[in-house]
Residue frames as qw, qx, qy, qz and C-alpha x, y, z in Angstrom:
[[0.781, -0.441, -0.442, 0.016, -67.00, -127.59, -20.87],
 [0.191, -0.861, 0.330, -0.336, -65.80, -125.93, -17.67],
 [0.734, 0.135, -0.578, 0.329, -62.72, -127.41, -16.05],
 [0.152, -0.515, 0.431, -0.725, -63.45, -125.66, -12.64],
 [0.427, -0.186, -0.867, 0.178, -63.68, -128.32, -9.88],
 [0.479, -0.634, -0.170, -0.582, -66.48, -127.72, -7.48],
 [0.201, 0.328, -0.757, 0.528, -65.34, -127.81, -3.86],
 [0.495, -0.465, -0.733, -0.041, -67.39, -129.63, -1.41],
 [0.353, -0.829, -0.106, -0.420, -68.99, -127.60, 1.23],
 [0.778, -0.620, -0.018, 0.102, -67.09, -129.29, 4.01],
 [0.735, 0.106, 0.041, 0.669, -63.82, -128.77, 2.30],
 [0.152, 0.632, 0.091, 0.755, -64.43, -125.04, 1.94],
 [0.548, -0.769, -0.121, -0.305, -65.69, -124.85, 5.54],
 [0.834, -0.442, 0.004, 0.331, -62.69, -126.44, 7.14],
 [0.552, 0.326, 0.092, 0.762, -60.40, -124.27, 4.86],
 [0.104, -0.772, -0.136, -0.612, -62.25, -121.24, 6.09],
 [0.760, -0.644, -0.075, 0.028, -61.87, -122.34, 9.88],
 [0.849, -0.054, 0.027, 0.525, -58.21, -123.05, 9.18],
 [0.346, 0.512, 0.052, 0.784, -57.50, -119.62, 7.64],
 [0.389, -0.823, -0.073, -0.408, -59.18, -117.93, 10.65],
 [0.839, -0.520, 0.021, 0.160, -57.00, -119.86, 13.00],
 [0.724, 0.219, 0.102, 0.646, -53.95, -119.13, 10.90],
 [0.105, 0.750, 0.069, 0.649, -54.64, -115.43, 11.04],
 [0.637, -0.743, 0.032, -0.204, -54.96, -115.61, 14.94],
 [0.904, -0.215, 0.062, 0.364, -51.59, -117.48, 15.02],
 [0.533, 0.450, 0.054, 0.714, -49.76, -114.93, 12.99],
 [0.192, -0.807, 0.036, -0.557, -51.11, -112.06, 15.30],
 [0.817, -0.572, 0.008, 0.069, -50.10, -114.17, 18.30],
 [0.802, 0.077, 0.058, 0.589, -46.61, -114.31, 16.93],
 [0.172, 0.690, 0.067, 0.700, -46.72, -110.60, 16.30],
 [0.512, -0.790, -0.019, -0.335, -47.74, -110.00, 19.91],
 [0.859, -0.411, 0.030, 0.305, -45.04, -112.22, 21.32],
 [0.594, 0.388, 0.043, 0.703, -42.44, -110.36, 19.08],
 [0.145, -0.813, -0.053, -0.561, -43.77, -107.04, 20.57],
 [0.721, -0.685, 0.013, -0.105, -43.15, -108.41, 24.08],
 [0.876, -0.013, 0.047, 0.480, -39.69, -109.54, 23.19],
 [0.389, 0.581, 0.066, 0.712, -38.87, -106.19, 21.67],
 [0.399, -0.829, -0.031, -0.390, -40.06, -104.44, 24.78],
 [0.855, -0.468, 0.017, 0.221, -37.79, -106.63, 26.95],
 [0.743, 0.255, 0.053, 0.617, -34.71, -105.70, 24.84],
 [0.185, 0.589, -0.005, 0.787, -35.11, -102.10, 25.69],
 [0.593, -0.724, -0.345, 0.066, -35.91, -102.46, 29.43],
 [0.008, -0.903, 0.263, -0.339, -33.86, -99.66, 31.29],
 [0.697, -0.595, 0.394, -0.071, -32.68, -102.05, 33.96],
 [0.888, 0.014, 0.362, 0.283, -30.73, -104.17, 31.37],
 [0.528, 0.778, 0.038, 0.338, -29.33, -101.18, 29.29],
 [0.631, -0.151, -0.128, 0.750, -25.86, -99.73, 29.89],
 [0.032, -0.916, -0.215, 0.336, -25.97, -95.99, 30.82],
 [0.623, 0.391, 0.239, 0.634, -24.61, -93.95, 28.11],
 [0.218, -0.798, -0.205, 0.524, -23.23, -90.62, 29.32],
 [0.350, -0.031, 0.392, 0.850, -22.88, -87.73, 26.90],
 [0.241, 0.759, 0.436, -0.420, -24.81, -84.61, 25.78],
 [0.400, 0.366, 0.457, 0.704, -25.27, -82.51, 22.71],
 [0.062, 0.436, 0.179, -0.880, -25.98, -78.80, 22.35],
 [0.343, 0.673, 0.629, 0.181, -29.01, -77.73, 20.45],
 [0.326, 0.733, 0.140, 0.580, -27.71, -74.57, 18.75],
 [0.270, 0.238, -0.421, 0.833, -26.12, -73.43, 22.00],
 [0.475, -0.479, -0.050, -0.737, -29.51, -73.06, 23.78],
 [0.734, -0.419, 0.407, -0.346, -29.71, -76.29, 25.94],
 [0.043, 0.426, -0.901, -0.074, -28.39, -79.69, 26.30],
 [0.880, 0.008, 0.012, -0.474, -29.79, -82.97, 25.71],
 [0.442, -0.317, 0.833, 0.100, -28.81, -86.60, 26.12],
 [0.544, 0.305, -0.460, -0.632, -29.47, -88.10, 22.57],
 [0.292, -0.022, -0.956, 0.006, -29.28, -91.75, 23.84],
 [0.147, 0.250, 0.741, -0.605, -32.06, -90.95, 26.41],
 [0.470, 0.388, 0.007, -0.793, -34.20, -89.41, 23.89],
 [0.448, 0.253, -0.723, -0.461, -33.73, -92.11, 21.38],
 [0.149, -0.064, -0.967, 0.198, -34.67, -94.79, 23.99],
 [0.269, 0.338, 0.520, -0.737, -37.64, -92.92, 25.04],
 [0.540, 0.386, -0.267, -0.699, -38.88, -92.75, 21.51],
 [0.341, 0.154, -0.912, -0.169, -38.13, -96.43, 21.06],
 [0.030, 0.181, 0.866, -0.464, -40.14, -97.26, 24.18],
 [0.431, 0.378, 0.250, -0.780, -42.96, -95.18, 23.05],
 [0.570, 0.297, -0.581, -0.500, -43.08, -97.00, 19.59],
 [0.236, 0.101, -0.955, 0.145, -42.73, -100.31, 21.60],
 [0.237, 0.238, 0.691, -0.640, -45.67, -99.57, 23.86],
 [0.587, 0.385, -0.050, -0.711, -47.86, -98.60, 20.92],
 [0.456, 0.275, -0.781, -0.326, -46.89, -101.75, 19.06],
 [0.048, -0.059, -0.935, 0.347, -47.73, -103.90, 22.18],
 [0.389, 0.327, 0.450, -0.734, -51.06, -102.16, 22.61],
 [0.554, 0.418, -0.334, -0.638, -51.84, -102.69, 18.88],
 [0.452, 0.182, -0.858, -0.163, -50.89, -106.31, 18.68],
 [0.108, 0.098, 0.845, -0.514, -52.57, -107.14, 22.06],
 [0.490, 0.340, 0.291, -0.748, -55.75, -105.73, 20.81],
 [0.572, 0.391, -0.526, -0.493, -55.59, -107.42, 17.31],
 [0.249, 0.166, -0.949, 0.097, -54.58, -110.71, 18.85],
 [0.273, 0.183, 0.741, -0.586, -57.46, -110.62, 21.37],
 [0.609, 0.401, -0.014, -0.684, -60.01, -109.74, 18.49],
 [0.528, 0.362, -0.695, -0.328, -58.64, -112.44, 16.20],
 [0.065, 0.075, -0.961, 0.256, -58.58, -115.09, 18.97],
 [0.393, 0.283, 0.598, -0.638, -62.17, -114.36, 20.15],
 [0.607, 0.439, -0.247, -0.615, -63.28, -114.32, 16.45],
 [0.389, 0.290, -0.864, -0.135, -61.64, -117.55, 15.79],
 [0.073, 0.081, 0.916, -0.386, -63.36, -119.19, 18.94],
 [0.475, 0.410, 0.436, -0.645, -66.87, -117.77, 18.07],
 [0.475, 0.507, -0.439, -0.569, -66.54, -118.29, 14.36],
 [0.296, 0.156, -0.940, -0.069, -65.44, -121.94, 14.58],
 [0.227, 0.154, 0.801, -0.532, -68.14, -122.51, 17.32],
 [0.520, 0.451, 0.102, -0.718, -70.75, -121.08, 15.06],
 [0.492, 0.364, -0.679, -0.405, -69.73, -123.33, 12.20],
 [0.084, 0.102, -0.968, 0.211, -69.68, -126.28, 14.44],
 [0.329, 0.272, 0.639, -0.640, -73.20, -125.59, 15.68],
 [0.568, 0.411, -0.162, -0.695, -74.57, -125.13, 12.24],
 [0.446, 0.239, -0.829, -0.239, -73.25, -128.58, 11.17],
 [0.069, 0.057, 0.891, -0.446, -74.66, -130.06, 14.34],
 [0.445, 0.374, 0.365, -0.728, -78.04, -128.62, 13.35],
 [0.677, 0.387, 0.616, 0.116, -77.78, -130.26, 9.91],
 [0.354, 0.899, -0.030, -0.256, -76.84, -127.21, 7.93],
 [0.819, 0.168, 0.227, 0.499, -73.98, -127.34, 5.32],
 [0.011, -0.960, 0.018, 0.280, -72.29, -123.90, 5.58],
 [0.804, 0.461, -0.043, 0.373, -69.38, -123.24, 3.14],
 [0.356, 0.463, -0.329, 0.742, -67.63, -120.50, 5.16],
 [0.319, -0.479, -0.572, 0.584, -67.50, -118.97, 8.52],
 [0.054, 0.809, 0.388, 0.438, -69.70, -115.91, 8.61],
 [0.463, -0.369, -0.311, 0.743, -68.22, -112.79, 10.15],
 [0.137, 0.932, 0.271, 0.199, -68.81, -109.14, 10.43],
 [0.578, -0.041, -0.139, 0.803, -66.33, -106.31, 10.69],
 [0.113, -0.872, -0.329, 0.345, -66.54, -102.75, 11.90],
 [0.370, 0.923, -0.009, 0.101, -65.22, -99.50, 10.54],
 [0.237, -0.813, 0.532, 0.012, -61.89, -99.98, 12.17],
 [0.605, 0.401, -0.676, -0.127, -61.40, -103.38, 10.42],
 [0.174, -0.240, 0.879, -0.374, -61.88, -105.31, 13.64],
 [0.371, -0.251, -0.831, -0.330, -64.22, -108.30, 13.63],
 [0.527, -0.395, 0.150, -0.737, -67.43, -107.95, 15.66],
 [0.201, 0.020, -0.935, 0.293, -67.36, -110.52, 18.44],
 [0.513, -0.493, -0.583, -0.393, -70.79, -111.74, 19.44],
 [0.266, -0.506, 0.413, -0.709, -71.85, -110.68, 23.01],
 [0.918, -0.196, -0.101, -0.331, -73.50, -114.09, 23.58],
 [0.527, -0.551, 0.647, 0.022, -71.40, -116.69, 25.37],
 [0.183, 0.392, -0.823, -0.369, -69.92, -119.50, 23.46],
 [0.815, -0.137, -0.259, -0.501, -72.28, -122.49, 22.83],
 [0.509, -0.368, 0.723, -0.287, -72.37, -125.41, 25.12],
 [0.607, 0.337, -0.600, -0.398, -71.73, -128.55, 23.09],
 [0.234, -0.211, 0.907, -0.281, -72.09, -131.07, 25.82],
 [0.609, 0.308, 0.638, -0.356, -74.18, -133.94, 24.59],
 [0.612, 0.723, 0.013, -0.319, -73.89, -132.88, 20.83],
 [0.283, 0.732, -0.598, -0.163, -70.53, -134.54, 20.02],
 [0.913, 0.045, -0.394, -0.099, -71.15, -138.23, 20.58],
 [0.894, -0.409, -0.037, 0.179, -68.28, -139.94, 22.18],
 [0.508, 0.711, -0.203, 0.442, -65.64, -137.56, 21.25],
 [0.728, -0.383, -0.352, 0.446, -62.99, -137.59, 23.88],
 [0.322, 0.216, -0.052, 0.920, -62.28, -133.77, 23.46],
 [0.291, -0.719, -0.489, -0.399, -65.65, -132.72, 24.86],
 [0.587, -0.675, -0.327, 0.305, -64.37, -132.23, 28.40],
 [0.470, -0.153, 0.099, 0.864, -61.42, -130.04, 27.31],
 [0.019, 0.493, 0.468, 0.734, -63.86, -128.03, 25.01],
 [0.454, -0.743, -0.476, -0.121, -66.18, -127.52, 28.05],
 [0.638, -0.466, -0.160, 0.592, -63.31, -126.47, 30.27],
 [0.350, 0.085, 0.264, 0.895, -61.99, -123.94, 27.68],
 [0.151, -0.646, -0.492, -0.563, -65.54, -122.47, 27.36],
 [0.509, -0.798, -0.315, 0.071, -65.74, -121.72, 31.10],
 [0.573, -0.356, 0.000, 0.738, -62.28, -120.28, 31.11],
 [0.194, 0.292, 0.360, 0.865, -63.07, -117.90, 28.34],
 [0.331, -0.752, -0.472, -0.320, -66.42, -116.96, 30.00],
 [0.589, -0.686, -0.227, 0.361, -64.62, -116.15, 33.29],
 [0.456, -0.230, 0.096, 0.854, -62.03, -114.03, 31.62],
 [0.039, 0.519, 0.440, 0.732, -64.53, -112.21, 29.65],
 [0.431, -0.814, -0.387, 0.040, -66.31, -111.28, 33.06],
 [0.528, -0.592, -0.007, 0.608, -62.87, -109.70, 34.23],
 [0.504, 0.295, 0.362, 0.727, -62.30, -108.15, 30.91],
 [0.017, -0.869, -0.343, -0.357, -64.42, -105.10, 31.65],
 [0.512, -0.812, -0.042, 0.278, -62.02, -103.95, 34.43],
 [0.092, 0.910, -0.400, -0.067, -58.65, -102.29, 34.29],
 [0.960, -0.100, 0.213, 0.154, -56.39, -105.02, 33.04],
 [0.259, -0.625, 0.550, 0.490, -52.75, -105.26, 32.08],
 [0.546, 0.487, -0.515, -0.448, -51.66, -106.47, 28.67],
 [0.083, 0.218, -0.970, 0.063, -50.81, -109.70, 30.19],
 [0.394, 0.255, 0.742, -0.479, -54.40, -110.24, 31.37],
 [0.615, 0.534, -0.022, -0.580, -55.74, -109.37, 28.03],
 [0.372, 0.450, -0.785, -0.210, -53.36, -111.82, 26.40],
 [0.215, -0.056, 0.931, -0.291, -54.65, -114.40, 28.91],
 [0.594, 0.454, 0.390, -0.538, -58.11, -113.88, 27.52],
 [0.489, 0.622, -0.482, -0.377, -56.65, -114.04, 23.91],
 [0.122, 0.320, -0.940, 0.001, -54.76, -117.41, 24.71],
 [0.399, 0.147, 0.823, -0.377, -57.88, -119.00, 26.25],
 [0.650, 0.543, 0.216, -0.485, -60.04, -118.10, 23.28],
 [0.386, 0.569, -0.657, -0.310, -57.41, -119.20, 20.79],
 [0.131, -0.175, 0.962, -0.164, -57.19, -122.56, 22.73],
 [0.565, 0.343, 0.584, -0.471, -60.91, -122.91, 22.53],
 [0.560, 0.633, -0.201, -0.495, -60.87, -122.15, 18.82],
 [0.211, 0.432, -0.861, -0.164, -58.31, -124.84, 18.18],
 [0.247, 0.048, 0.926, -0.280, -60.35, -127.38, 20.18],
 [0.570, 0.502, 0.322, -0.566, -63.53, -126.39, 18.43],
 [0.466, 0.601, -0.481, -0.436, -61.78, -126.80, 15.09],
 [0.003, 0.248, -0.967, 0.052, -60.76, -130.29, 16.20],
 [0.421, 0.285, 0.720, -0.471, -64.40, -131.06, 17.11],
 [0.583, 0.574, -0.020, -0.575, -65.50, -129.93, 13.73],
 [0.278, 0.481, -0.788, -0.264, -63.15, -132.14, 12.04],
 [0.167, -0.007, 0.954, -0.249, -64.29, -135.07, 14.18],
 [0.527, 0.442, 0.509, -0.518, -68.00, -134.39, 13.52],
 [0.492, 0.628, -0.301, -0.522, -67.43, -134.11, 9.68],
 [0.212, 0.411, -0.873, -0.152, -65.56, -137.28, 9.58],
 [0.119, 0.039, 0.943, -0.308, -67.98, -139.23, 11.73],
 [0.332, 0.532, 0.639, -0.445, -71.30, -137.88, 10.56],
 [0.150, 0.388, -0.432, -0.800, -70.93, -137.03, 6.90],
 [0.371, 0.366, 0.853, 0.027, -74.33, -138.39, 5.57],
 [0.048, 0.255, 0.545, 0.797, -76.76, -137.37, 2.86],
 [0.244, -0.711, -0.659, -0.037, -79.56, -136.50, 5.15],
 [0.296, -0.585, -0.241, 0.716, -80.24, -133.05, 6.45],
 [0.333, 0.896, 0.193, -0.223, -81.06, -129.68, 4.77],
 [0.714, 0.283, 0.225, 0.600, -78.88, -128.66, 1.90],
 [0.013, -0.980, -0.125, -0.156, -79.20, -125.04, 2.98],
 [0.630, 0.147, -0.212, 0.733, -75.90, -123.03, 3.17],
 [0.265, -0.855, -0.318, 0.312, -75.62, -120.38, 5.68]]
């Protein structure tokens, strides 16, 4: 007799959504750490170190200037990478959680968030806008904030095609992450208030 416990679909779904949010949170921390590291090597706050070395008697260099230049290059690369990954994960969290919420509203019982990844290991973010859940969540008091965050994400997505600074891209990521958190709360509310036996048994 098997001793493996079958996990209910709503438990595995909420665990799936939570894990996606946790991944976005970890990448947000990495992005913030990259920003702090960049500040620590800002030229304006560093004490000038005077001193050169000879390279086999051919020319002189400042080892401190070269080291700082190398560190700044590494820092910029780390910032670009973490900004890109945080944005991708935050948008995936928003869209993945919204898709799970929409499936439950339609009466389906998905066990997991369904995602796709490309050859660079980035998640493929849908080009469609986030769903509009107005009227679908009963009297839940978080609907207004969810709708507001949806509009903020949409507006920042429109700006995203232009030349943006890392701060602007992080603004999109932060908005998408906030939407994902609110959509996750909505999912928990829906599962707690409308867990019934009717509806299709189909899993997505």
